[in-house]
C-alpha positions in Angstrom: 19.9 -25.7 -18.9 18.2 -25.4 -22.5 15.2 -28.4 -23.3 14.5 -29.2 -27.0 11.3 -30.6 -28.6 13.2 -33.7 -30.0 12.8 -34.0 -34.1 11.8 -30.3 -34.4 15.5 -28.7 -34.5 14.5 -27.3 -38.1 11.7 -25.3 -36.3 13.6 -23.3 -34.1 13.1 -19.5 -33.7 15.9 -19.0 -31.3 16.5 -18.7 -27.6 14.1 -16.0 -25.2 14.9 -15.0 -21.6 11.5 -15.5 -19.3 11.2 -15.6 -15.5 10.8 -18.5 -14.0 8.4 -17.4 -11.2 11.1 -17.2 -8.8 12.6 -13.9 -9.6 15.2 -15.6 -12.1 15.7 -15.7 -15.9 16.1 -18.5 -17.7 16.7 -19.4 -20.8 14.3 -21.2 -23.4 14.3 -22.2 -27.1 11.0 -20.6 -28.9 9.8 -22.7 -31.9 7.8 -21.6 -34.8 4.3 -23.9 -34.4 3.6 -23.6 -38.2 7.2 -25.1 -38.9 6.4 -27.9 -36.2 2.9 -28.3 -38.5 4.5 -28.2 -41.5 7.4 -30.9 -40.5 4.6 -32.9 -39.4 2.3 -32.9 -42.6 5.7 -33.6 -44.7 7.4 -36.3 -42.8 4.5 -37.9 -41.0 1.7 -37.1 -43.7 -0.8 -35.8 -41.4 -3.2 -33.3 -42.7 -3.1 -29.9 -41.5 -6.0 -30.4 -38.9 -4.4 -33.8 -37.8 -1.0 -31.9 -37.1 -2.5 -28.8 -35.4 -4.4 -31.2 -32.8 -0.8 -33.3 -32.6 0.7 -30.4 -31.8 -2.0 -29.0 -29.2 -2.1 -32.1 -27.2 1.4 -33.6 -27.3 3.9 -30.7 -27.5 1.5 -27.8 -26.3 0.2 -29.7 -23.2 3.4 -30.8 -22.0 4.8 -29.2 -19.2 8.3 -30.0 -18.4 9.3 -27.5 -16.0 10.5 -24.1 -16.0 12.6 -24.8 -19.1 9.8 -25.9 -21.3 10.0 -24.4 -24.8 7.7 -21.9 -25.9 5.8 -22.2 -29.3 5.1 -19.1 -31.1 2.3 -19.2 -33.6 3.4 -16.6 -35.9 0.4 -16.2 -38.6 -2.4 -17.7 -36.2 -3.2 -14.8 -33.7 -6.0 -16.3 -31.8 -7.7 -19.8 -31.9 -11.3 -19.1 -33.2 -13.0 -20.8 -30.1 -10.7 -18.0 -28.2 -12.0 -14.2 -27.8 -10.4 -11.5 -29.2 -7.3 -10.2 -26.9 
């Protein structure tokens, strides 16, 4: 089973195999968070900050079980409020 985030097919990077915590590998979809942000800005008229906040609260904050899609911020290495890693 692969879960998708409705309305953001253009932001799909591809599948990834992850461990589910029970010793099994499962497939999840990987999305470009920057592309989702662009979609929100173009399609829904959000500015950059609104789109980022929407992603943080409505997509990153939604756990749909072990098959939850993964978001990748390819150009943002870390949030300003978090420590460097």
